[in-house]
Residue, then its C-alpha position, 0 to 999 in steps of 0.5 A: i231701697v229704690g237703688f236695691f230694687l233697681a239693682v235686682t230687677d229681673s234677678p233670678d230666684f234663689a238657687a236658680r240655675p247657673a245659666e239664669n245667674l249669668e244671663y241676669y248679669v249680662d242683660n242687666k249690668g248697667s242697672i246693677i251698677g247704677g242700683v248698687i251705687a245708689s244703694s251704697l250712697a243710701l247706706v252711708l246716709l243710714v249710718w248717719f241716721l243710726g247715729c241719730i237713733r243712738a243719740a235718742m236712745v242714749r238720752a232715753e236710757g241714761g246711765d251707761a246706755r248699754v242697750a243703746a250701745t248694743g242696738f247701735a252696734g247691731g245697726i252698724i253690723g247690719v249696714g256693714l254687711e249690706m255694704a259687703a252685699m252691695a260689693i258682692f252684687i256689683m263685682p260680676a257686672l264690673r268683671l264683664d268685659e266688652r264681650d260680656k264674658l263671665s263664667l257660670e260658676s262666678a255668676t252663681t257664686f257671687t249671686d249666692l254670696g250676695n243673696i245670703t249676705y243681704g237676705f240672711a246676715a245683714p238682717l241679724g244685725f238690724g234685728v239687734l237694733f230693733f230689739a234694743i229700740a223695743v226694749l228702750g220703748f218698753r222700759h224708758g218710753a224711748v218710743p211709744k209702746w205701740w211702736a215698740v211692739i211693732t219694732a219688736v215684731l219686725g226684729i223677730v222677723m229679721i232674725v228668722p232665716f229665709v224670711s228676714w228679707s221680707v222686712g225690706f218691704v216695710l222698712p221705708i214705712w218704719v224709717i218714716v215713722i221712727t223719724i217722725l217719732l224722734l223729731r217729736s221727742e226732740r221737740a217735746p219740752a223737758p220735764s221741769a224739776a220741782 
């Protein structure tokens, strides 16, 4: 997330004038490249983290683990779309030649595609993941009920167009809390068979 915010420092507002998009890439190409690289590396770690979440959800659900599998698929779709958004965001910065040339149309197209992929499409996948975690929390106690409620609310926000991006501000806290919950559940003693 830090990498993403580094990449979007002073970024123009959504649907900004084309000249603002071009100026942003020309003035910030170094921070864009650095931020996108950092974000991309973090996304690789997020895939690993999703595997850990999947394993915990499969253990909690048992059986064919349909809900856990669906949630994992949603998370992978979300990561894939975020990776695509990072590729879209970095391309204009890479295309700038030594004279800082980039057309207004290209700058605007890449900005719009990156924004809609990152802020609209990727959260839909993560919304599926959050709903699956919430369902497994309510049905099987995979997470505490209070956390299932919070996760369900965040999942709802993630599937609402044009506000879904706002979850990014609380996502670091969510990741820390779910990590703690998963670690605690792995350390809990297994119930003994009587």
